[in-house]
N, C-alpha and C positions, 0 to 999 in steps of 0.2 A: 373457659374450658372446665374449670372446677364446678361452676354452676350447672353446666350441661351434664356433667357426670352425676352431680347430686340429684338433678331432676330425673335422670335415667334410673338411678338407684331407687328413688322414691316412687317411681311409677311402674316398677316391675310387677307389682301385685294387682294393678288395675285390670289386666286381662283375666286374671284368676277370679277376681270379684265379679266381673261382668259375666263370666262363664257360669259361676255359681248362681247368680241371680237368674240367668236365662234358664238353667236347668230346673230351678225351683218353680218356674212358670209352666213346666210341662208335667202333667199329673204322673205319668208313668216313671219318668226320671226323678221326680220329686220324692216319690216313695223310696226308691233305691238309694238316692242320695242321702236322705235322712237316716235310712237303716244302716247302710254300709259305713257311714261316717258318724254313727251314734255318739261316740265319745267326744268328737269335735263339736257336734251340733249341741250337745248338752252344755258345753262351755259357752258357746255362742248364745244359747237360749238364756242361760243364767245372766250373762252380761246384758243381753237385750232387755230382760225383765227389770234389771236394776236401773237401766238408763231410760226405760220407756217413758216415764213420766217427766223427764227433764230434757233440756236442750231446746234450741230454737225451733226445730221442726215440730216438737210436741206442743210448744206454746202457740205456734202458728196454727196448728190443727185445732187446738182448743178454741182459739179466737174465731176460726172459720165456723166451727160448730155452733158457737154462741151467736154468731152473726146469722146463720141460717135459721136458728130458732127465733131470733128477734125479728126477722124479715117476714114472718108469716108463712114460711114454707112448711113448717111443721103442722100448722093448722090446716093448710090445704091438703097435705098428705093424709092427715088423720080423717078428714072429711071424705076424700077419695077412697081410701081403704075401707072405711066404714060402709060406704055405698056398695063397693064391690063385694064385700063380705055379706051384706044383706041380700044382694041379688043371688049370690051363691047359695045362701041358706034357703031362700024361697024356691030356687030351682030344685034343690035336693030335698026340700020339705024337712029341713032341720030346724030344731028349736033349742039352740044352746042358751045357757044362762047369760045374763048381761056381763057377769064377771069374766066368763070365758071369751066372749066377744071383745070386751075391752082389752084383755090380755093379748089376744092375737093381733088386734089393731096396733097396740103399743109396740109389740115386737116387730111388726112390719115397718112401722114408722121409724123405729130406732135403726133398723138395718138399712133403710133407704137413706136416712140422714148420715149415717156413718160412711156409706159408700160415696155419697155426694161430697161429704167433707173431705174424704181421702182424695177424690178426684180434683177438687178445687185447691186443696193444700199442695198436692204434687205440682199443679200448674203454677201456683204462686211461688213455690219453692224454687222451681227452675228459673223463673224470672227474677227472683230476688236473691239468688245464690245462697239459699238456705240448705244446709246439708240434711239429707234424709236420716231418719232414725228408726227405720224398719228393721226387720230381722236380717235381710240380705245386706243392708248397709252396715249393720253391726259386724257381720262376717268380713265385709270389705275393709272395715277399719281395723279389725283384729289381724287379718292376714298381712297387713302392711308391717306388722311387727315381726322381725326376723325370728325372734324366739318362739312366738306362737306359730309361725309358719313351719318351723322345724318340728315342733311338737305335733302339729296337725298332720304333717307328713308321716310321722311315725305311727301315731295312734289311729289315724284315719287313712291308712294305706289303701284299703279296698276302695274308699271313696275317691282317692287320688287316681287310681287306675280307671275308674268309671269316668272321671272328668277328662282324663287323657283320651279315652276312647271317643268321648263326645266331641272333643275339641277338633278332631280331624274328620272331615266330611266322609272320607272313604272308610276309615275305621268305624265310624258311627253307622254308616250304611251297612257294612258287613256284620257288625255286632247285632244290630236290630234284626237282621234276617236270620242270624244264627239263633237268636233268642226265640224267634218265631218257629224255627225248626224244632227247638226243644218242646214247645207247646204242641206242635204237630205230632211229634213222636209220642208224647203222653196221651194225646187224643186218640191216635191210632191204636195204641196199646189197650186203652180202655174199651174201645169199640170192638177190637178183635176178641179180647177176652170175653166180653159180654155175649158176642155171637156164639163163641165156642161153648160158653156156659149154658146158653139156651138151647144148644144142639140136643136133639133127642137121643143121640148116640151115647152109649155108656162106655167110657174108656176102660174101666175095670173088666166089664163083661167081654169087650172086644179083645183085650189082651190076654186075659186068663182063659178064654174059651167058653164054650157052652157047658162044659162039665164043671165049671167053677161053682162052689157052694156059696151060700149067702155069707157065711163067716169069712171066706177068702175074699169076697168082694168088699166086705166091710173093712177087712184088714188092709186091703189095697188102698181104699179111700183114706184110711187113717194115715198110712205111710206118706201119701202124696198130698195130704191136706184137703182132699176133695169133700170131706164131710163138714168143713167149716163154713160159716156164713159167706154169702156172695161178696159182701163189702170187704171182709177180711182177706179173702182170696185175691180180690181185685187190687187191694193195697199192696199185698205181698208181691204180686206180679209187676206192678208199676215200679215198686221200689227195686225189684230185681233188674228191671230194664234200665233204670237210672244208674244203678251201680254195676251194670254189665254182668250181674250174677244171675244167669238165666236158669240155674238149677239143673236137675237131671231129667232126661226124657223118660216118659212112661215105658216105652218099648225099648229095651236094650240097656236102660239105666246108664246112658252115656251122657257126658257133660255137653250140654247144648251149645254153650259158647265156643268150646273147642271144636266141636263138629262144624258149626257154622263158619268159623274162621278157616277151616280147611276147604269148605265147599264154596263160600262166597267168592274167593278170588277166581275160581273157574268161571262162574257166571259173569263176573265183572270183566274178565279178559275176553270172554265171548262177545259181550255187548260192546266193549271198547273197539275190538277189531272190526266188528260189524259197522260201528259208527265211522271209523276211519275209511273203510271201504265205501260206505254210502257217500261221504263227503267228497272223496276223490272222484267218484263217478257222477254224483248228482249235481254238484255245483257247475262243472263245465257244461253239462247237458242243459241245465236250466238257463245259464247265461247265453249259450249258443242258440237255444230255442227263442229266447227273447230278442236276441240280436237279429235272427232270421225269422221274424214273426210271419206266420201264414205260409212258410215255405214247406217243401216236402220234408226237410229235416225236422222242422217244428212239429209237423203232424206225426212223423214217425216216432220221434222221441216221446211225445206226450201219449201216443197210443201204447207204446211199450210201458210207460210209467203207469198208465191206467191198468194194464194187465198185471203189473207188479203189485198194485194196490189190491187187486181182486183175488189173487192167489192165496189160499190158506197156507199157513206155514207147514202144517202136518202133511198136506197133500204134496206140496213142493218138495219136502224132505223125502217122502216115499218115492217120488219120481226120480229124484237125484240118486237115491240108493239103488233103484232098479237100473238106472241108466249107467251111472259112472262106477258103481261098485259091482253089481251082479253081471251086467252085460259086458261092459268094457273092461272092468277090473282095474281102473286107473286109481281109485281112491278107496280107503277103508270104509266099510259100511257103518262102523261104530267108532266112537272116540276112544283113543288110547293116550293116556298121559305121556308126554314126551315125544309123541309122533305128530309132527307138524302137518303132514298130509291129512290126518284124521280130523283136523280142525278146519279144513278149507270148506267143506260142504256146510257144516253148521253156521259158519260165518256168513256165507253167501245167502243161505236160507233166511237167517235172522235179519240180515241187512237189506233184503230185497224190498220189504215194505217201507223201510226208512228211506232207501234210495229213491223210490218212487215219490214219496211224500215230499222230500226235500227238493227234488227236481221240479215238481209242479209248483211248490211255493216259491222257489227261486225264480222261475219264469214269471209268475204272476206279480211278484213283488218288484222285479226288475222292470217289467212293463209299466207298472203303476208309476214308478219313479221317472221313467223315460218321458212321461207327459207333464212333468213339473216344469215350472217357468225357469228355474235356475239351470236346468239341463238345456233348454232352448237358448238361454243366455250364454252358456259355455260353448255351444255350437256356433253361436253368432260371433263370438270372439275369435273364432278360427281354430279352436282346439281340435286335434285329430279325433277321429271316431273311436279309436281304441282308448285314448286318454279319457274321453268323456265317459265311455262305458265302464272302464275299470276304476278310475279314480273318483268319479262323481256318482255314477248310477249305481254300481254294485255296492259301493261303500254305504250309500244311504238306503239301500234295500236290505241290509243285513239284519235289522231288528226283527222283522217277522220270521226271517230264515232261522236266526238263532233261537227264537221262541219255539219253532217247530222242532228243531234239533233237540232242544232240552226236553220237551214233552215226549218226543218219540224215544229218546234215550232212556228216560225214566220208565216208559212203557216196556222197553226191551228188558230192563232189569227185572221188572215184575212179571213180564209175560214170556220169559225165555223158557218156561217150564215145558211148553209143547215141543220146542226144538230140542231141548235136553232129553226129553223122553224118546223122541224119534231116533236120536243118535246115541242113546244110552250114555249121556253125559251126567256124571255125578256132581251136579251143581246145586245151588240153593233152590232154584225153582222146582226141580224134581223132588228135592228133599221135602219141601213144603207140601207138595201134592201127595207124596207118600204118607206123610204124617197127619194130614187133615182128616182122613177117613177113620182115624182111631176114635176120637180125635186126641192127638198127643199135644195137649195144651202148651207145655213149655217149649216144645220144638217148633210148633206153628207160631207161637208168640215171638220166639227168637228170630225165626226166618222173616216174618213180616216186619218186625221192628228194624232189623238190619236193612231190609229193602227200603223201608220208609226213610231211614237215615240217609241212605245213599241217594235216593230221589230228592230229598230235601237239600242235600249238599249240592247236587247238580243244579237245582233251582237257584241256590245262592250264587253259584258260579255264573249262571246265566244272567242274574241280576247285576253282578259285577261287570260282566261283559257289556251289558246295556250302557253302563256309565262310561266305559272306554270307547264304545262305538259312537254314541250320540252325545254331542257336547251340550245339548239342551238338558239332558238328565244330569250331567255334571253340574250345570249351573243351578238346577233345582235342588240338588243335594246340598250345595253350599248355602242355600237360603234358609235352611232349617237347622 
């Protein structure tokens, strides 16, 4: 019993060492592992350098290297590399000196010998139970010491957090996609600012008016930093985006971040209600059309869906206003905060296209799964039609449906401006449209960045849903 407890206590560090070694083998994670754990890695590096020339593994490697040189491998490599280098020089018509040629050949031979020696040494070490003495092995040996482990936890806490994120497949999956979101936001910010900067429109002249003097325009540009070099302005804008300090708008001198925080929830609520409406209508229609393929229900539903895809939002909105507001008087023509009835028509108009797209994708995806062999097997086992349809067919058809829903929802967040304009909704879309003709760079940048963040987060949620829906994706996640 005591032996088992000692073995358990002595092996607690093994998973940490294996995890550290695995992360060192991945270039992206290696950089952040070494950077975030710099104090710990400096200690490990010092110990490794001190021990590198000693120990059984180092002696075995030296013996293997000597053996390779004595076996004639070095001579063969030198002849081969000299021939390859001569062919390359003749092809590119180069005439380097003999000293340069010899130095390059020697360098290549040395690199190949070291790589081959490392490979043979590792193989012999595994067979002869010789402990490794590389950098990762030094960390594994040090982390087994409770004192070093405690010190490493304190001074290398950011590295510990990174290792914890990597150790779990789901947290690693989410973390990598959030990191990609960060790069997407920076890229979108740089692209939008560049386009606005290249715009022929002059913000100062548009805001101050035609009667503005040259001195007033120069003063405006100095106040808002528009007279500075392009790269300086770009850096300031990206830094403001990363710190959520979007500055003041050119028109009205209002705080951009505060204004967007007031307007974005309206757009998000409009898109979310439209999404819920679309799912409630489209999923049953798509499943029923697939189950009753080539019936009058199928043709009717898909014809209506095709019409829904073809109707422009602005035209549908105007027809709704003329019919339900002006003629019938059932619903308000414009949006009023706090009035639920004024939100009905915008939600239906914005959700029409999504409903049609999801319904058609649900039908096609369900029909595709219906022809799979495992569906025929389920039917052959005597399962009921409803059980086969809901438990096996629809569940396996969700991946493309979820993809379409995610893409369309992101498009609604960015494309709600037309609906907002038709129904006089003071949301983020209409705010960006109003500001881009100035162009009010801080306001447009802020609106686009918030939209990009929202769309990126939606894509992260979709990726996570993939893992929960498809077990194959979960298995693949755990392999890396």
